[in-house]
C-alpha positions in Angstrom: 17.9 -1.7 -1.1 20.9 -3.8 -2.0 20.0 -7.5 -3.4 22.4 -10.2 -3.7 21.9 -12.9 -6.3 20.3 -15.3 -3.5 17.9 -12.2 -2.7 16.6 -12.0 -6.1 15.9 -15.6 -6.2 14.0 -15.3 -2.9 11.5 -12.8 -3.8 7.8 -14.0 -3.1 4.5 -12.5 -2.8 2.4 -12.8 0.6 -0.5 -15.2 0.4 -3.2 -12.7 1.5 -3.9 -9.6 3.2 -3.5 -9.3 7.0 -6.3 -7.6 9.0 -4.3 -5.3 11.4 -1.7 -4.4 8.8 -4.3 -3.3 6.4 -6.0 -1.4 9.6 -2.7 0.3 10.0 -2.4 1.3 6.5 -6.0 2.6 6.4 -5.4 4.8 9.6 -2.3 6.2 7.7 -4.2 6.8 4.5 -7.1 8.6 6.4 -4.4 11.1 7.6 -2.6 11.7 4.3 -3.2 14.4 2.0 -1.9 12.9 -1.3 -4.0 11.4 -4.1 -7.2 13.4 -3.4 -8.7 12.5 -6.5 -8.7 8.9 -5.4 -8.9 9.1 -1.6 -10.8 12.3 -0.9 -14.2 11.1 -0.8 -13.1 7.8 1.2 -11.0 9.9 3.9 -14.3 12.2 4.3 -16.5 9.1 5.0 -13.8 7.6 7.3 -13.7 11.0 9.2 -17.5 10.7 9.7 -17.7 7.1 10.7 -14.4 6.4 12.7 -15.4 5.8 16.4 -14.2 8.2 19.0 -12.7 5.4 20.9 -10.4 4.3 17.9 -8.7 8.1 18.0 -6.0 6.9 20.5 -4.5 5.0 17.6 -3.4 8.3 15.9 -0.7 8.6 18.7 0.8 5.4 17.3 0.0 5.4 13.4 1.4 8.1 11.6 0.9 9.3 7.9 4.3 8.5 6.9 3.5 4.7 7.7 6.5 4.4 10.0 4.4 2.6 12.6 5.5 0.4 15.6 5.3 -2.9 14.3 3.6 -4.5 17.4 0.3 -3.1 16.3 0.5 -4.4 12.8 1.1 -8.3 13.5 1.5 -10.7 10.8 -1.7 -12.6 11.8 -4.2 -14.0 9.6 -7.3 -13.4 11.6 -8.6 -10.2 13.6 -8.9 -12.2 16.8 -5.6 -13.9 16.6 -4.0 -10.5 15.7 -5.5 -8.9 18.5 -4.0 -11.5 20.9 -0.7 -11.2 19.2 -0.6 -7.5 19.9 -1.5 -8.1 23.6 1.2 -10.5 24.0 3.9 -8.3 22.6 3.7 -5.8 25.7 6.8 -7.5 27.5 8.9 -7.3 24.3 8.4 -3.3 23.8 12.0 -1.7 23.9 12.8 1.7 25.5 14.1 2.7 22.1 11.0 2.1 20.5 9.0 3.9 23.2 11.3 7.1 22.5 10.6 7.1 18.9 6.9 6.5 19.4 6.5 9.2 22.0 8.3 11.6 19.9 6.1 11.1 17.0 2.8 11.1 18.8 0.8 14.3 18.3 -1.0 14.2 21.4 0.1 13.6 25.1 2.6 10.8 25.3 1.4 9.7 28.9 -0.9 7.0 27.2 2.1 5.8 25.1 4.3 5.5 28.1 1.7 3.8 29.9 1.5 1.0 27.2 5.3 0.5 27.7 4.9 0.3 31.5 2.4 -2.4 31.0 -0.6 -0.5 32.3 -3.7 -2.8 32.0 -6.0 0.1 31.5 -3.8 1.5 28.6 -3.6 -1.9 26.9 -7.3 -2.4 27.2 -7.8 1.1 25.7 -5.5 -0.1 22.8 -7.4 -3.3 22.3 -10.7 -1.5 22.3 -9.4 1.1 19.8 -7.9 -1.5 17.3 -11.3 -3.5 17.4 -13.5 -0.6 17.0 -11.5 0.9 14.2 -11.1 -2.5 12.5 -14.8 -3.0 12.7 -15.6 0.4 11.2 -12.8 0.7 8.5 -11.7 -2.6 7.4 -14.2 -5.3 8.0 -17.0 -4.0 5.9 -14.9 -3.9 3.0 -12.8 -7.0 3.4 -13.8 -8.5 0.1 -12.8 -5.7 -1.7 -9.3 -5.4 0.0 -8.9 -9.1 -0.9 -9.8 -8.4 -4.5 -7.3 -5.5 -4.8 -4.7 -7.6 -3.1 -5.2 -10.5 -5.4 -5.5 -8.5 -8.6 -2.1 -6.8 -7.8 -0.5 -10.2 -7.1 -1.8 -11.6 -10.5 -0.7 -8.9 -12.3 2.9 -8.9 -10.9 3.1 -12.5 -11.2 2.3 -11.9 -14.9 5.0 -9.0 -15.1 7.4 -11.2 -13.5 7.1 -13.8 -15.9 7.1 -11.6 -19.1 9.9 -9.1 -18.0 11.8 -10.4 -15.0 12.2 -9.6 -11.3 13.6 -6.3 -11.7 10.6 -5.1 -13.9 8.1 -6.3 -11.3 10.1 -4.6 -8.2 10.5 -1.2 -10.3 6.8 -1.4 -10.9 6.1 -0.8 -7.3 6.4 2.9 -7.4 6.8 5.6 -10.0 10.1 6.7 -8.5 11.7 3.2 -8.1 14.6 2.3 -10.5 17.3 0.1 -10.5 21.3 0.8 -10.5 22.9 -2.5 -10.8 21.5 -4.9 -8.1 20.3 -1.9 -6.1 16.6 -0.8 -6.2 16.5 3.0 -5.5 13.3 4.8 -4.8 14.0 8.9 -4.6 12.7 10.8 -1.9 13.0 11.3 1.9 13.8 9.7 4.2 17.0 8.6 2.8 18.3 5.1 4.2 20.1 2.2 2.9 19.2 -1.5 3.6 21.4 -4.6 2.6 19.1 -7.7 2.3 22.2 -10.0 2.8 20.5 -13.1 1.2 17.4 -13.0 3.4 15.1 -12.3 0.5 12.1 -10.2 0.3 8.1 -10.7 0.8 6.1 -8.4 -1.2 2.7 -7.2 0.0 0.7 -4.9 -1.7 -1.9 -2.8 0.2 -4.9 -1.0 -1.3 -4.6 1.6 1.3 -1.0 2.7 1.3 -0.2 5.7 -1.0 3.5 6.4 -0.6 6.6 5.0 -1.5 7.1 1.1 -0.7 7.8 0.5 3.2 10.3 -1.9 4.2 9.7 -3.8 7.5 11.1 -6.6 9.6 9.2 -9.8 8.3 7.4 -12.5 10.3 10.4 -14.6 10.8 12.2 -11.8 12.9 15.4 -9.9 12.1 17.0 -12.8 10.5 14.3 -13.7 8.2 13.1 -12.3 5.1 12.1 -8.5 5.0 8.8 -7.3 4.0 8.1 -4.9 1.2 4.7 -3.2 1.6 3.8 -1.1 -1.6 0.7 0.5 -3.2 -1.6 -2.0 -4.7 -2.1 -1.2 -8.5 -5.9 -0.5 -7.8 -6.5 1.5 -4.4 -9.4 0.7 -2.4 -11.6 3.6 -3.4 -11.4 2.2 -7.2 -12.5 -1.2 -6.3 -16.1 -1.8 -7.2 -18.5 -2.8 -4.4 -19.9 -5.7 -6.6 -18.4 -8.4 -9.1 -16.0 -6.9 -11.7 -17.4 -6.9 -15.3 -14.3 -8.6 -16.4 -10.8 -9.6 -15.6 -9.5 -6.3 -16.4 -11.8 -4.3 -14.4 -10.9 -6.6 -11.4 -7.4 -5.9 -11.9 -7.4 -2.2 -12.5 -10.7 -0.9 -11.4 -13.3 0.2 -13.9 -12.0 3.8 -14.6 -8.4 2.9 -14.7 -9.3 0.0 -17.1 -11.0 2.5 -19.3 -8.0 4.8 -19.4 -5.9 2.0 -20.5 -8.3 1.1 -23.2 -8.6 4.8 -24.2 -4.8 5.0 -24.9 -4.8 2.6 -27.5 -4.7 5.9 -29.4 -2.3 8.6 -28.0 -4.2 11.1 -25.8 -3.2 13.9 -23.6 -4.3 14.1 -19.9 -7.0 16.9 -20.8 -8.2 14.6 -23.6 -8.7 11.6 -21.2 -10.3 13.7 -18.6 -12.8 14.9 -21.1 -13.5 11.7 -23.0 -13.9 9.7 -19.6 -15.7 12.5 -18.0 -13.2 12.5 -14.9 -11.4 15.2 -13.4 -7.9 16.3 -14.5 -6.2 15.3 -11.3 -8.0 12.0 -11.3 -6.6 11.5 -15.1 -3.3 12.3 -14.1 -3.3 9.9 -11.0 -4.4 7.2 -13.1 -1.8 7.6 -15.9 0.9 7.9 -13.2 0.1 4.6 -11.8 -0.3 2.9 -15.3 3.1 4.3 -16.4 4.5 3.0 -13.0 3.3 -0.3 -14.0 4.7 -0.4 -17.3 1.5 -0.1 -19.1 1.4 3.2 -20.7 4.4 5.4 -21.7 4.4 9.4 -21.4 6.2 11.8 -23.6 6.2 15.6 -23.8 5.6 17.4 -27.3 6.1 21.1 -26.4 3.5 22.0 -23.5 1.3 18.8 -24.4 1.9 15.4 -22.3 0.8 12.5 -24.5 0.2 9.0 -23.2 -0.1 5.8 -25.2 -0.3 2.2 -24.3 2.9 0.0 -24.2 3.2 -3.4 -25.6 2.7 -4.7 -22.3 -0.3 -2.7 -21.8 -1.8 -4.2 -25.1 -0.9 -7.5 -24.0 -3.1 -7.1 -20.9 -5.9 -5.6 -22.9 -6.2 -8.7 -25.2 -5.9 -11.1 -22.3 -8.2 -9.5 -19.9 -11.0 -7.7 -21.6 
């Protein structure tokens, strides 16, 4: 992603999570198989609770997150968002139909009916979105907001202390800067030039992959949106009030991992001391390392983790 000086001066955060954007990410997260230690139980629960009438969404919302944008409108309320989806029908293009139909795991006839403005197909889509939202997103909206707000608070702090490049590089473990180009390794490979339009940052507690770039709310000539994994994924956000600022930001277990790394520890030692699984300890350290809160080095066969100066600063201010 190529930035100009004007782009770097026009990076801002979204003001709040958006209902159907989070629903899209939740449906995607349910189909993914990564980060099992964090999302495994959540995926099992969604599999049991998701209504059958929501299943057609799987033809539109695929595990890679490259979803048709009309089902993830930038609208603040669920009813407003559903109305925006319904009004988008006449704007759908044949090119997008071809792309969506090619990716659908089931029959493409229902997808083609949407593009043909078939009323029954659009009623089916509206019912699927509403039932999925009510089952998967609405009951957990306070926790979704907590994760969103904690991530924005943390990255705002990171921006103030270390600048915009550190803030953006911390959105994914594989993100790195080459001059004014932000690179994230891994397929699919593509190149985007922001051209002075700027960037809107939107963390999601459901998304687990590398950052996704999408057209923003102002259309193709406006700012792009970078949707990235929130520092604390939804399964780690407690159901009640957090015990402290650090728990609210990181989640209780991840905060405990950071606190433990005041003294250098291996992944196995972390898992043992905190009574968590080895895969869970690995995923927590990976995320904390991406956020610049810990550093990892190899000593022979051992992998050693320790808190950074930024992590120490967070512990002192958020305990």
